[in-house]
Structures are given as structure tokens and as C-alpha cells.
N, CA, C and O of each residue as an XYZ file, in Angstrom:
984
protein
N     143.282     94.613     88.694
C     142.681     94.289     88.213
C     142.222     92.807     88.228
O     142.714     91.833     87.658
N     140.837     92.940     89.266
C     140.232     91.247     89.074
C     139.761     91.185     87.913
O     139.229     91.925     87.086
N     140.350     89.219     88.135
C     140.333     88.593     87.423
C     138.200     88.363     86.713
O     137.052     88.444     87.151
N     138.947     88.062     85.436
C     137.399     88.203     84.924
C     136.211     86.808     85.978
O     134.982     86.880     85.999
N     137.120     85.599     86.779
C     136.571     83.856     86.609
C     136.310     84.627     88.495
O     135.444     84.013     89.117
N     137.125     86.077     89.461
C     137.440     86.307     90.467
C     136.178     86.246     90.999
O     135.403     86.268     90.042
N     135.229     86.144     92.606
C     134.298     86.652     92.697
C     134.815     87.561     94.027
O     135.897     87.533     94.612
N     133.806     88.243     94.229
C     133.951     88.906     95.931
C     133.456     87.780     96.718
O     132.612     86.888     96.645
N     134.716     88.395     97.811
C     134.347     87.854     99.142
C     133.875     87.750     99.935
O     134.404     88.282    100.912
N     131.989     86.705    100.266
C     131.413     87.215    101.207
C     131.176     87.408    102.075
O     131.381     86.454    102.825
N     130.543     88.761    102.809
C     131.020     88.943    103.782
C     130.970     87.969    105.307
O     131.798     88.029    106.216
N     129.702     87.061    105.243
C     129.704     85.736    106.237
C     131.140     85.034    106.439
O     131.476     84.393    107.435
N     132.011     85.312    105.157
C     132.950     84.215    105.259
C     134.271     84.931    106.001
O     135.280     84.244    106.167
N     134.243     86.373    106.459
C     134.860     86.500    106.730
C     134.746     87.259    107.908
O     135.639     87.916    108.444
N     133.185     87.072    108.395
C     133.017     87.718    110.130
C     131.142     86.693    110.325
O     130.439     86.667    109.315
N     131.010     86.519    110.649
C     129.345     86.265    111.679
C     128.792     87.311    111.927
O     129.268     88.265    112.543
N     126.813     87.119    111.054
C     126.718     87.685    111.719
C     125.623     87.524    112.618
O     124.695     86.770    112.323
N     125.651     88.355    114.013
C     125.733     88.065    115.114
C     123.949     88.769    115.672
O     123.561     89.933    115.569
N     123.180     87.545    116.251
C     122.054     87.951    116.167
C     121.716     87.776    117.800
O     122.443     87.154    118.574
N     120.103     88.644    118.275
C     119.649     88.250    119.676
C     118.127     87.686    119.083
O     117.202     88.180    118.439
N     118.320     86.855    119.465
C     116.666     86.494    119.164
C     116.273     87.029    121.226
O     116.953     86.848    122.235
N     115.051     87.621    121.044
C     113.957     87.389    122.153
C     112.778     86.836    121.940
O     112.129     87.439    121.086
N     111.873     85.223    122.738
C     110.892     84.630    122.035
C     110.494     84.554    123.582
O     111.213     84.223    124.525
N     108.891     85.026    123.588
C     107.721     84.577    123.969
C     108.593     85.208    125.868
O     108.655     84.384    126.781
N     109.026     86.393    126.031
C     108.415     86.408    127.179
C     108.120     86.504    128.109
O     108.539     86.246    129.237
N     106.708     87.224    127.330
C     105.500     86.688    128.636
C     105.540     87.507    129.666
O     105.336     86.997    130.768
N     105.737     88.579    129.612
C     105.866     90.274    130.616
C     104.540     89.343    132.019
O     103.620     88.643    131.597
N     104.679     89.484    132.985
C     103.697     89.242    133.606
C     103.838     88.416    135.506
O     104.832     88.815    136.114
N     103.169     87.668    136.083
C     103.240     87.690    137.412
C     105.022     87.079    137.028
O     106.062     87.736    137.002
N     104.850     85.951    136.832
C     106.494     84.672    136.549
C     107.468     85.792    135.925
O     108.669     85.593    136.108
N     107.157     86.756    135.326
C     108.055     87.262    134.700
C     107.941     88.999    134.864
O     107.420     89.939    134.263
N     108.539     88.829    135.731
C     109.127     90.850    136.396
C     109.311     91.923    135.351
O     109.773     91.554    134.271
N     109.054     93.031    135.495
C     109.896     94.505    134.929
C     111.262     93.547    134.900
O     111.679     92.762    134.048
N     111.731     93.919    136.086
C     113.336     93.975    136.813
C     113.567     92.505    136.314
O     114.736     92.499    135.929
N     113.004     91.196    136.122
C     114.310     90.044    135.401
C     113.821     90.287    134.044
O     114.795     89.971    133.361
N     112.884     90.663    133.233
C     112.914     90.522    131.699
C     113.657     91.773    130.738
O     113.989     91.792    129.553
N     113.792     93.286    132.366
C     115.003     93.940    131.720
C     116.642     93.517    131.377
O     117.446     93.769    130.480
N     116.623     92.412    133.135
C     117.870     91.742    133.254
C     118.322     91.450    131.881
O     119.331     91.795    131.266
N     117.288     90.708    131.560
C     117.816     89.707    130.396
C     117.943     90.051    128.892
O     118.531     89.433    128.005
N     117.295     91.104    128.849
C     117.706     92.087    128.024
C     119.118     92.545    127.710
O     119.847     92.468    126.722
N     119.243     93.159    129.189
C     120.426     93.792    129.291
C     121.376     92.714    129.210
O     122.087     92.741    128.205
N     121.511     92.039    129.792
C     122.514     90.798    129.529
C     123.381     90.496    128.175
O     124.584     90.432    127.923
N     121.969     90.317    127.306
C     121.688     90.043    126.128
C     122.665     91.392    124.434
O     123.222     91.389    123.335
N     122.264     92.059    125.340
C     122.682     93.647    124.875
C     124.022     93.609    124.658
O     124.567     93.849    123.580
N     124.647     93.259    125.849
C     126.429     93.153    126.181
C     126.967     92.749    125.272
O     128.045     93.187    124.869
N     125.986     91.329    124.481
C     126.892     90.252    123.375
C     127.022     91.430    122.014
O     127.168     90.883    120.922
N     126.982     92.935    121.998
C     126.742     93.424    120.902
C     126.362     92.780    119.701
O     127.189     92.445    118.852
N     124.891     92.554    119.576
C     124.821     91.537    118.047
C     124.493     92.812    117.583
O     124.146     93.757    118.291
N     124.671     92.801    115.822
C     124.354     93.029    114.812
C     122.436     94.112    114.309
O     121.941     95.142    113.853
N     122.088     92.229    115.124
C     120.492     92.673    114.753
C     119.686     91.985    116.309
O     120.210     90.989    116.806
N     118.480     92.569    116.951
C     117.810     91.996    117.548
C     116.368     92.060    117.026
O     115.643     93.003    116.708
N     116.122     90.053    117.061
C     114.637     90.208    116.805
C     113.849     90.003    117.284
O     114.307     88.924    117.662
N     112.439     90.027    117.928
C     111.462     89.279    118.781
C     110.291     88.918    118.270
O     109.371     89.472    117.668
N     110.543     87.874    118.649
C     109.209     86.453    117.731
C     108.032     86.580    118.997
O     107.341     85.605    119.290
N     107.928     87.602    119.544
C     106.679     88.086    119.816
C     106.023     87.398    120.931
O     106.891     86.823    121.588
N     104.542     87.170    121.547
C     104.222     86.989    123.023
C     105.000     87.415    123.827
O     106.001     86.875    124.297
N     104.282     89.053    124.138
C     104.428     89.466    124.758
C     104.666     89.691    126.286
O     105.690     89.847    126.951
N     103.400     89.652    126.576
C     102.089     90.019    127.864
C     101.512     88.719    127.890
O     101.273     87.995    126.923
N     101.264     88.441    129.399
C     100.662     87.449    129.633
C      99.597     87.734    131.119
O      99.806     88.142    132.262
N      98.760     87.406    130.579
C      98.057     87.765    132.067
C      97.968     89.155    132.876
O      98.023     90.184    132.203
N      97.889     89.214    133.695
C      97.974     90.431    134.497
C      99.069     91.686    133.632
O      99.018     92.873    133.956
N      99.658     91.364    132.940
C     100.553     91.683    132.177
C     100.806     92.655    131.435
O     101.655     93.508    131.177
N      99.239     92.053    131.011
C      98.450     93.256    130.119
C      97.741     94.764    129.971
O      97.735     95.778    129.272
N      97.032     94.028    131.386
C      96.611     95.562    131.998
C      97.596     96.655    132.747
O      97.104     97.710    133.149
N      99.038     96.367    132.929
C      99.629     97.078    133.653
C     100.637     98.435    132.755
O     101.855     98.596    132.830
N      99.756     99.156    132.043
C      99.941     99.808    131.292
C     101.667    100.497    131.835
O     101.928    101.061    132.898
N     102.814    100.120    130.415
C     103.749    100.807    131.103
C     105.168     99.857    131.290
O     106.367    100.057    131.095
N     104.528     98.971    131.669
C     105.420     98.163    132.257
C     106.172     96.981    131.366
O     107.150     96.359    131.778
N     105.573     96.791    130.135
C     106.959     95.928    128.744
C     107.274     97.637    128.721
O     107.392     97.922    129.912
N     107.374     98.311    128.284
C     108.045     99.454    127.624
C     109.158     99.361    128.603
O     110.207     99.050    128.040
N     109.302     99.574    130.226
C     109.915     99.608    130.991
C     110.864     98.690    130.312
O     111.616     98.931    129.368
N     110.700     97.690    130.918
C     110.987     96.678    130.875
C     111.952     95.851    129.620
O     112.876     95.085    129.892
N     111.526     96.182    128.289
C     112.051     96.605    127.204
C     113.106     97.880    126.473
O     113.658     98.126    125.400
N     112.919     98.566    128.091
C     114.112    100.148    127.958
C     115.159     99.916    126.797
O     115.148    100.454    125.689
N     116.525     98.538    127.537
C     117.736     98.287    127.379
C     117.265     98.670    125.607
O     117.825     99.631    125.079
N     116.471     98.045    124.988
C     116.226     98.183    123.423
C     116.715     99.166    123.117
O     117.490     99.207    122.162
N     116.383    100.307    123.886
C     116.236    101.747    122.974
C     118.274    101.731    122.817
O     118.634    101.912    121.654
N     119.006    101.612    123.460
C     120.411    100.980    122.266
C     120.793    100.571    121.324
O     121.826    100.973    120.788
N     120.091     99.710    120.901
C     119.922     99.066    119.749
C     119.033    100.075    118.425
O     119.171     99.919    117.212
N     118.353    100.847    118.950
C     117.522    101.680    117.624
C     118.081    101.827    115.897
O     118.975    102.575    115.503
N     117.410    101.057    115.222
C     117.998    100.899    113.826
C     118.118     99.356    114.121
O     118.074     98.739    113.057
N     118.225     98.708    114.976
C     118.998     96.361    114.604
C     117.999     96.404    115.952
O     118.608     96.298    117.016
N     116.717     96.529    116.030
C     115.775     95.390    116.688
C     114.623     96.284    115.924
O     114.314     97.475    115.951
N     114.033     94.858    115.071
C     112.557     94.262    114.687
C     111.984     93.208    115.694
O     112.582     92.333    116.320
N     110.564     93.563    115.671
C     109.592     92.474    115.827
C     108.543     91.962    115.127
O     108.482     92.293    113.943
N     107.474     91.044    115.673
C     106.928     91.002    114.890
C     105.545     90.040    116.654
O     105.918     89.432    117.657
N     104.147     90.380    116.200
C     103.345     89.812    116.901
C     103.620     87.882    116.910
O     104.063     86.996    116.178
N     102.916     88.096    118.471
C     102.613     86.401    118.177
C     100.894     86.475    118.839
O     100.123     87.432    118.896
N     100.732     85.102    119.262
C      99.032     85.254    118.981
C      98.807     86.081    120.609
O      97.709     86.616    120.759
N      99.739     86.173    121.695
C      99.006     86.224    122.647
C      98.768     88.479    122.885
O      98.230     89.261    123.669
N      99.645     88.520    121.529
C      99.351     90.010    121.172
C      98.559     90.524    120.800
O      98.250     91.693    121.030
N      97.877     89.518    119.921
C      96.559     90.190    119.425
C      95.056     89.729    120.707
O      93.860     89.709    120.418
N      95.693     89.415    122.089
C      94.520     89.162    122.623
C      93.957     90.300    123.341
O      94.783     90.881    124.045
N      92.606     90.842    123.355
C      92.118     91.782    123.986
C      92.932     92.945    124.533
O      93.513     92.787    125.606
N      93.038     94.322    123.755
C      93.616     95.110    124.351
C      95.461     95.363    124.993
O      96.037     96.230    125.650
N      95.928     93.781    124.204
C      97.297     93.966    124.201
C      98.356     94.742    122.908
O      99.490     95.201    123.051
N      97.194     94.652    121.202
C      98.162     95.442    120.462
C      98.788     96.799    120.490
O      99.995     96.991    120.346
N      97.762     97.861    120.712
C      98.410     98.759    121.261
C      99.132     99.093    122.303
O      99.680    100.192    122.385
N      99.220     98.073    123.318
C     100.500     98.117    124.321
C     101.786     97.994    124.419
O     102.706     98.658    124.898
N     101.557     96.107    123.363
C     102.406     95.684    122.936
C     103.078     96.968    121.581
O     104.281     97.122    121.370
N     102.359     97.462    121.102
C     103.509     98.382    119.556
C     103.442     99.621    120.311
O     103.860    100.507    119.565
N     103.161    100.030    121.273
C     103.380    101.383    122.096
C     104.637    101.457    123.117
O     105.056    102.493    123.633
N     105.067    100.372    123.273
C     106.475     99.227    124.047
C     107.244     99.085    123.200
O     108.348     99.578    123.430
N     107.021     98.227    121.581
C     108.537     98.789    120.536
C     109.143     99.929    120.227
O     110.344    100.200    120.189
N     107.902    100.776    119.943
C     108.249    101.917    119.017
C     108.524    102.769    120.429
O     109.642    103.190    120.133
N     108.336    103.168    121.414
C     109.344    103.927    122.211
C     111.052    103.113    122.156
O     112.081    103.703    121.825
N     110.997    102.247    122.404
C     111.987    101.836    122.478
C     112.647    101.793    121.508
O     113.871    101.667    121.544
N     111.963    101.889    120.451
C     112.718    102.080    119.199
C     112.993    100.770    118.303
O     113.886    100.390    117.545
N     111.869    100.318    118.742
C     112.057     98.490    117.182
C     110.301     98.798    117.503
O     109.269     98.920    118.162
N     111.446     98.766    115.937
C     109.833     98.885    114.642
C     109.521     97.103    114.362
O     110.180     96.090    114.128
N     108.136     97.485    114.554
C     107.755     95.757    114.423
C     107.192     95.898    113.520
O     106.691     97.008    113.343
N     107.019     94.942    112.603
C     106.581     94.460    111.349
C     105.373     93.011    110.677
O     105.407     91.800    110.458
N     104.334     94.293    110.580
C     103.061     93.330    110.500
C     102.988     92.678    108.944
O     102.137     93.259    108.271
N     103.600     91.741    108.319
C     103.484     91.034    107.212
C     104.552     92.707    106.094
O     103.991     93.486    105.324
N     105.493     92.707    106.315
C     106.143     93.857    106.048
C     107.499     93.570    106.011
O     107.861     93.153    107.111
N     108.617     93.633    105.004
C     109.576     93.467    105.126
C     111.022     94.936    105.069
O     110.606     96.080    104.881
N     111.859     94.823    105.162
C     112.713     96.224    105.749
C     114.489     95.608    105.290
O     115.111     94.570    105.512
N     114.633     96.236    104.936
C     116.031     95.902    103.881
C     117.427     96.746    105.344
O     117.393     97.973    105.448
N     118.156     96.179    105.996
C     119.042     96.848    106.609
C     120.595     96.610    106.745
O     120.949     95.434    106.822
N     121.744     97.778    106.790
C     122.720     96.964    106.871
C     123.050     97.027    108.182
O     122.636     97.497    109.242
N     124.234     96.180    107.593
C     124.842     95.548    108.905
C     125.831     95.736    109.058
O     125.979     96.951    108.928
N     126.673     95.309    109.263
C     128.701     95.331    108.840
C     128.755     93.755    108.177
O     129.921     93.564    107.832
N     128.160     92.912    107.964
C     128.379     91.857    106.882
C     127.367     92.154    105.886
O     126.817     91.172    105.388
N     127.024     93.250    105.512
C     126.449     94.167    104.342
C     124.608     93.627    104.652
O     124.260     92.852    105.542
N     123.713     94.282    103.668
C     122.487     94.059    103.854
C     121.775     93.047    103.706
O     121.762     92.230    102.786
N     120.929     93.133    105.009
C     120.479     92.200    105.499
C     118.537     92.259    104.660
O     118.073     93.377    104.438
N     117.761     91.121    104.348
C     116.376     91.213    104.055
C     115.794     90.989    105.169
O     116.246     89.876    105.436
N     114.944     91.329    106.208
C     114.370     91.182    107.198
C     112.536     91.210    106.847
O     112.085     92.233    106.331
N     111.584     90.034    107.168
C     109.955     89.947    106.283
C     109.597     89.460    107.395
O     110.088     88.435    107.867
N     108.315     90.436    108.166
C     108.173     89.962    109.892
C     106.870     89.197    109.333
O     106.412     89.822    108.376
N     106.031     87.877    109.675
C     105.414     87.600    109.147
C     104.061     87.827    110.440
O     104.186     87.188    111.485
N     103.031     88.601    110.289
C     102.323     88.777    111.226
C     101.330     87.088    112.295
O     100.986     86.134    111.597
N     101.258     87.075    112.688
C     100.774     85.958    113.872
C      99.242     85.589    113.339
O      98.503     86.523    113.652
N      98.550     84.590    112.672
C      97.178     84.225    111.874
C      96.985     83.095    112.382
O      97.850     82.250    112.614
N      95.612     83.004    112.620
C      95.175     81.403    113.190
C      94.956     80.402    111.601
O      95.450     79.417    111.053
N      94.274     81.054    111.455
C      93.780     80.072    110.290
C      94.440     80.941    108.861
O      94.944     82.063    108.814
N      94.240     80.079    107.925
C      94.467     80.406    106.261
C      96.119     80.409    106.886
O      96.551     81.555    106.765
N      97.197     79.455    107.532
C      98.400     80.194    107.844
C      99.290     79.423    106.522
O     100.514     79.516    106.610
N      98.766     78.727    105.402
C      99.782     78.266    104.230
C      99.510     79.046    103.608
O     100.247     79.259    102.645
N      98.334     79.887    103.801
C      98.216     80.635    102.163
C      98.588     82.171    102.703
O      98.442     83.217    102.069
N      99.143     81.997    104.145
C      99.290     83.755    104.519
C     100.805     83.668    104.293
O     101.412     84.733    104.396
N     101.437     82.682    104.031
C     103.256     82.478    104.403
C     103.054     83.279    102.489
O     103.511     84.256    101.895
N     101.907     81.887    102.103
C     102.458     81.439    100.862
C     103.033     83.364    100.028
O     103.999     83.851     99.442
N     101.724     83.768    100.508
C     101.299     85.447     99.977
C     102.349     86.194    100.487
O     103.079     86.911     99.801
N     102.450     86.001    101.930
C     103.870     86.997    101.903
C     105.092     86.762    101.249
O     105.873     87.704    101.113
N     105.396     85.551    100.789
C     106.275     85.320    100.208
C     106.405     86.097     98.831
O     107.395     86.787     98.587
N     105.197     85.922     97.820
C     105.359     86.401     96.751
C     104.723     88.120     96.598
O     104.568     88.727     95.538
N     104.359     88.763     98.351
C     104.439     90.082     98.461
C     105.861     90.612     98.430
O     106.149     91.474     97.599
N     106.515     90.281     99.044
C     108.146     90.480     99.495
C     109.115     89.424     98.645
O     109.234     88.301     99.134
N     109.293     89.499     98.327
C     110.380     88.768     96.753
C     111.585     89.021     97.723
O     111.665     90.116     98.279
N     112.914     87.648     98.041
C     113.897     88.081     98.052
C     114.587     88.496     97.151
O     114.248     88.330     95.979
N     115.658     89.099     97.478
C     116.338     90.052     96.627
C     118.076     89.292     96.666
O     118.826     89.030     97.606
N     118.193     89.143     95.324
C     119.381     88.542     94.767
C     120.459     89.191     95.564
O     120.576     90.416     95.532
N     121.453     88.258     96.457
C     122.399     88.528     96.409
C     122.472     89.718     98.317
O     123.302     90.460     98.842
N     121.587     89.397     98.538
C     120.823     89.821    100.578
C     120.597     88.503    101.464
O     119.659     87.717    101.602
N     121.505     88.587    101.843
C     120.613     87.192    103.424
C     119.117     87.716    103.880
O     118.729     88.854    104.144
N     118.463     86.522    103.871
C     116.707     86.790    103.742
C     116.819     86.075    105.055
O     117.010     84.859    105.052
N     116.671     87.032    106.655
C     115.800     86.517    107.828
C     114.055     86.276    107.426
O     113.527     86.820    106.456
N     113.566     85.658    108.074
C     111.761     85.923    108.611
C     111.769     85.498    110.035
O     112.402     84.697    110.721
N     110.539     86.600    110.249
C     110.314     86.500    111.645
C     108.983     86.229    111.762
O     108.125     86.953    111.257
N     108.595     84.646    112.769
C     107.888     83.939    111.917
C     107.328     83.145    113.305
O     107.813     82.057    113.618
N     106.212     83.818    114.146
C     105.681     83.113    115.797
C     105.783     81.591    115.762
O     106.427     80.752    116.391
N     104.953     81.574    114.845
C     104.535     80.034    115.327
C     105.259     79.570    114.115
O     105.282     80.323    113.142
N     105.946     78.237    114.056
C     107.072     77.377    113.589
C     106.090     76.601    112.746
O     105.924     76.897    111.563
N     105.250     75.338    113.492
C     104.524     74.556    112.259
C     104.413     75.173    111.250
O     103.970     74.483    110.332
N     104.666     76.413    110.944
C     103.753     77.573    109.376
C     105.478     77.394    108.333
O     105.538     77.724    107.148
N     106.730     76.804    109.145
C     107.468     77.024    108.528
C     107.510     75.908    107.197
O     107.669     76.412    106.085
N     107.401     74.741    107.271
C     107.137     73.664    106.207
C     106.591     74.316    105.021
O     106.941     74.130    103.855
N     105.133     75.590    105.737
C     104.907     75.819    104.353
C     105.498     76.510    103.624
O     105.138     76.135    102.508
N     106.289     77.410    103.495
C     107.799     77.862    102.913
C     108.191     77.336    102.167
O     108.688     76.227    102.368
N     108.107     78.294    100.148
C     108.941     76.920     99.249
C     110.446     76.980     99.606
O     110.980     78.071     99.810
N     111.058     75.947     99.675
C     112.510     75.852     99.205
C     113.015     76.895     98.941
O     112.367     77.301     97.976
N     113.719     77.566     99.161
C     114.514     78.961     98.844
C     114.292     79.621     98.794
O     114.971     80.597     98.477
N     112.734     79.576     99.174
C     112.767     81.536     99.755
C     112.932     82.442    101.208
O     112.630     83.566    101.610
N     113.723     80.999    101.812
C     114.020     81.804    103.407
C     115.545     81.581    103.643
O     115.831     81.030    102.580
N     116.675     81.650    104.329
C     117.560     81.540    104.433
C     117.690     80.491    105.982
O     118.106     79.367    106.261
N     116.763     82.195    107.036
C     117.184     82.342    108.314
C     115.258     82.231    108.837
O     114.545     83.177    108.504
N     114.833     81.434    109.364
C     113.143     81.901    110.053
C     113.580     81.757    111.191
O     114.001     80.642    111.498
N     113.618     82.946    112.257
C     113.216     83.103    113.704
C     111.826     82.248    114.456
O     110.690     82.426    114.017
N     112.034     81.561    115.323
C     110.370     81.805    115.677
C     110.317     80.931    117.158
O     111.249     80.150    117.347
N     109.627     81.002    117.841
C     109.376     80.634    118.701
C     108.282     79.841    119.273
O     107.984     78.933    118.498
N     107.391     79.848    120.615
C     105.710     79.956    120.197
C     105.517     78.990    120.935
O     104.398     78.856    121.430
N     106.812     77.813    121.285
C     106.357     76.409    121.657
C     106.736     76.139    122.711
O     106.089     75.209    123.191
N     107.588     76.553    123.408
C     108.462     76.822    124.565
C     109.524     75.694    124.669
O     109.940     75.157    125.696
N     109.748     75.538    123.834
C     110.619     74.093    123.154
C     109.775     72.999    124.320
O     110.401     72.093    124.870
N     108.492     73.207    124.550
C     108.283     71.954    124.525
C     107.127     71.701    125.252
O     106.023     71.168    125.131
N     108.366     72.764    126.693
C     107.838     72.585    127.895
C     108.491     71.094    129.048
O     108.911     71.200    130.200
N     108.390     70.115    128.402
C     108.551     68.908    129.161
C     109.340     68.053    128.408
O     108.805     67.446    127.480
N     110.751     67.866    128.690
C     111.269     67.016    128.297
C     112.468     66.651    129.157
O     112.532     66.663    130.386
N     113.683     66.226    128.014
C     115.316     65.587    128.835
C     116.526     66.935    128.535
O     117.704     66.921    128.892
N     115.808     68.045    127.778
C     117.191     69.212    127.480
C     117.717     69.436    128.871
O     118.872     69.819    128.685
N     117.516     69.406    130.014
C     118.219     69.686    131.081
C     119.185     68.483    131.462
O     120.172     68.695    132.166
N     118.865     67.148    130.956
C     119.632     66.547    131.184
C     121.243     65.521    129.619
O     121.934     64.514    129.469
N     120.814     67.078    128.854
C     121.605     67.101    127.734
C     121.266     65.835    127.025
O     121.955     64.862    126.720
N     119.698     66.195    126.807
C     119.059     65.415    126.008
C     117.953     65.984    125.049
O     117.024     66.525    125.649
N     117.838     65.966    123.284
C     117.137     66.909    122.834
C     115.992     66.382    123.248
O     115.014     66.963    122.778
N     115.709     65.329    124.088
C     114.082     64.755    123.943
C     112.950     65.948    124.259
O     113.298     66.626    125.226
N     111.984     66.263    123.811
C     110.913     66.891    123.861
C     109.205     66.319    123.965
O     108.942     65.447    123.137
N     108.366     66.621    124.643
C     106.693     65.896    124.275
C     106.323     66.307    123.275
O     105.214     66.012    122.830
N     107.251     67.183    122.596
C     106.935     67.460    121.260
C     107.731     67.081    119.780
O     107.484     67.459    118.634
N     109.166     65.847    120.506
C     110.078     65.507    119.562
C     109.477     64.764    118.621
O     110.247     64.759    117.661
N     108.277     63.972    118.311
C     107.855     63.087    117.383
C     106.695     63.620    117.569
O     105.845     62.983    118.191
N     106.340     65.276    116.919
C     104.908     65.692    116.123
C     105.148     66.393    115.257
O     106.356     66.520    115.053
N     104.366     67.050    114.486
C     104.491     68.097    113.337
C     105.274     69.608    114.467
O     105.961     70.519    114.005
N     104.948     69.467    115.701
C     105.129     70.946    116.059
C     107.185     71.238    116.075
O     107.284     71.242    117.302
N     108.113     71.373    115.763
C     109.071     71.825    115.794
C     109.056     72.574    117.566
O     108.321     73.400    118.107
N     110.401     71.693    118.086
C     110.019     71.737    119.764
C     111.313     73.169    120.158
O     111.211     74.275    120.689
N     112.233     72.532    119.673
C     113.351     74.156    119.772
C     114.575     73.739    119.105
O     114.663     72.517    118.981
N     115.384     74.307    118.719
C     116.650     74.179    118.290
C     116.289     74.536    116.553
O     115.502     75.279    115.966
N     117.560     73.351    116.077
C     117.448     74.104    114.550
C     117.014     72.729    113.217
O     117.459     71.593    113.050
N     116.223     73.341    112.668
C     115.498     72.423    111.643
C     115.567     72.984    110.225
O     115.854     74.085    109.755
N     115.206     71.839    109.737
C     115.566     72.521    107.779
C     114.465     72.093    107.306
O     113.523     71.499    107.831
N     114.872     72.820    105.157
C     112.918     71.965    104.807
C     114.521     72.587    103.517
O     115.350     73.485    103.373
N     114.127     71.542    103.025
C     115.515     71.813    101.688
C     116.490     72.713    102.172
O     117.285     72.391    103.055
N     116.462     74.159    101.475
C     118.020     74.717    101.790
C     117.335     76.215    103.141
O     118.160     76.989    103.626
N     116.224     76.294    103.405
C     115.683     76.614    104.489
C     115.128     76.344    105.995
O     114.149     75.756    106.454
N     116.054     76.946    106.453
C     116.356     76.688    107.619
C     115.566     77.573    108.790
O     115.454     78.788    108.621
N     115.006     76.919    110.011
C     114.715     77.232    110.748
C     115.089     77.483    112.129
O     114.857     76.414    112.695
N     115.557     78.340    113.016
C     115.946     78.019    114.751
C     114.567     78.039    115.277
O     113.687     78.726    114.758
N     114.339     77.117    116.538
C     112.958     77.772    117.595
C     113.417     78.122    118.106
O     114.548     77.662    117.950
N     113.396     79.106    119.152
C     113.994     79.666    120.501
C     112.648     78.564    121.305
O     111.674     78.027    120.777
N     113.132     78.548    122.782
C     112.987     78.067    123.942
C     111.901     79.065    124.854
O     110.950     78.685    125.537
N     112.357     80.393    124.631
C     111.754     81.092    125.022
C     112.261     81.810    126.877
O     112.989     81.369    127.766
N     111.663     82.692    126.775
C     111.914     83.141    127.612
C     111.195     82.803    129.174
O     111.837     82.431    130.157
N     109.882     83.004    129.133
C     108.952     83.211    130.173
C     107.749     82.087    129.815
O     107.697     81.299    128.871
N     106.585     82.357    131.173
C     105.639     81.181    130.931
C     104.335     82.034    130.428
O     104.120     83.166    129.996
N     103.728     81.076    130.671
C     102.119     81.791    129.983
C     101.231     80.776    131.205
O     101.195     79.550    131.101
N     100.543     81.550    132.353
C     100.181     81.334    133.219
C     100.648     80.453    134.282
O     101.845     80.601    134.532
N     100.128     79.707    134.874
C     101.838     78.570    135.057
C     103.136     78.512    134.973
O     103.507     78.407    133.803
N     104.086     78.542    135.838
C     105.065     78.018    135.325
C     105.389     77.218    134.911
O     106.386     76.842    135.527
N     105.083     76.382    133.858
C     105.413     74.664    133.139
C     106.822     74.555    132.702
O     106.978     75.286    131.724
N     107.800     74.002    132.996
C     108.778     73.858    132.423
C     109.443     72.665    133.495
O     109.672     72.830    134.694
N     109.706     71.254    132.575
C     109.969     70.692    133.296
C     111.228     69.642    132.739
O     110.980     68.514    132.314
N     112.212     70.048    132.794
C     113.531     69.623    132.349
C     113.919     70.511    130.801
O     114.386     69.742    129.960
N     113.824     71.626    130.439
C     113.421     72.107    129.343
C     113.152     74.093    129.764
O     112.124     74.769    129.800
N     115.150     74.577    130.102
C     114.077     75.606    130.804
C     114.069     76.690    129.858
O     113.691     76.403    128.723
N     114.550     78.367    130.193
C     114.076     79.091    129.038
C     115.578     79.382    128.654
O     116.519     78.939    129.311
N     115.692     80.033    127.725
C     116.943     80.539    126.758
C     117.203     81.816    126.588
O     116.289     82.637    126.663
N     118.394     82.160    126.350
C     118.949     83.589    126.422
C     120.194     83.149    126.107
O     121.115     82.761    126.825
N     120.051     83.307    124.510
C     121.151     82.848    123.644
C     121.573     83.729    122.493
O     120.592     84.141    121.872
N     122.853     84.188    121.968
C     123.542     84.724    120.650
C     123.992     83.835    120.192
O     124.815     82.985    120.532
N     122.871     84.237    118.583
C     122.948     83.295    117.129
C     124.283     84.015    116.444
O     124.901     85.003    116.840
N     124.382     83.646    115.933
C     125.515     83.624    115.057
C     125.824     82.855    113.364
O     126.299     81.787    112.978
N     125.204     84.184    112.649
C     124.994     83.123    111.382
C     125.971     82.797    110.521
O     126.232     83.803    109.861
N     126.993     81.408    110.034
C     128.290     82.065    109.252
C     127.910     80.905    107.773
O     127.124     79.991    108.020
N     128.321     80.972    106.736
C     128.642     80.362    105.743
C     127.973     78.990    105.832
O     128.139     78.162    104.936
């Protein structure tokens, strides 16, 4: 029998939660179907527990190529039931929402539009909240989302949030880990030379990597693609696997 003051082991103490985040692929002239598909296949080879997509799937010509995004994301069908996504700002461009939604649903990716879902994983249940992108009233929007979908006691709580500048509006203790993109890592910096500095380092915009606000944590992905001209100087794109531990 277990002693009254014993505590059950936390699953994360025995095994990390393995996440793949796909951010800002911007399918288009500089991110063709074959290239994005290879990126997705390589990431899935790591056998992640969850695949989380944080928006901005299309760009320019990519918006007018019906079925191209679905073809690029086809490997995600193998992660059906483990893949979740949110819209980014460009996913609200004219003609984009229907195309993005169709591509995700065809490949078994559930899109969360100001919704939450409870997912069973090898380390236990995880609550995922997905925030839609809004251009105005961001503070009120994120706080209302937190009130509408309160955290569940004893559950790891993840937030998918395209725009990382909203992170500091989240009340402390509301989210364990927020995943964002949007900034493309600042696009100009010294990351390629082993330094964290980018043009956004001293601004209010989190550029890339891990940030904290109270007990809340934020990871900003540098993204895999470009919007328009492929401007990245000293800030390479990212294809990474995250492990969440205690």
C-alpha cells in the first residue's frame, strides 16, 4: 500500500514529452511543395508525441495553387490524432482560410480556432489551447480565451499562439508552455555565428528561443519559410524537435 504522504510519479520525470513544431512554412515560390514535404517527413521521423503547427501556411502564389498545401503536408496523415494547428495572420488573407482548413483536415490535422482539446499522450493527458490570430484587441482576446478554457488541474497545458508579442498579456500561471512563430527569428542577426542577437533583441517582440513570464514559458520558432523575398541574413530557418521536461 502507498503511504499517505507519498506522491505519484510525474510522467515527465520519467520521459520527456516530444514535440514537433512547424511554424511559418509560407508555401510559395521559395518554399515549393517538394521542399516542405521533405521537411515534414524528416521531422516525423523523430516520432513525436504531438505535432503542433502555429500558422502562416501560405504566401503569395501559394494561395492560388489549389491542393498544393495538402500535398506538401501529406506526411502528417501519419500523425492523425496527434496533430493540431492554429491560423496565422496570413491564413486570414482573402482566399486563404478555406484552402488552409481543407489542407489540414485532409491530412488529419485538427485546427483550433479559440478552442481547447484534451489529448492523451505517452506521458499522460495534455491540454492544448489554440488561439486564433486577431489584429486588434489582443490583450482582451487572449485573456477571454484563458477564462473560457480554464486549465485542468494536474494536466500539462500548452498554448498555440501565432504572434508571440501577445505572450506577456497571459496571466502568470495560466500556461505551462506557449508555442509561437511569426517573427521569423528577426530575419537579420548573428544566430548563424553562434550569437543570439537579432534586430528584435531589444524590442518588445520575442524573436526566437525560450522566454519566461512568471511560471509561463514561451518558445518562439524561427520558422521554415519566407514571406515574399527570401530575406534571412544570419538567422537560418528552423526544423527542430522539442522535449518538455520537469
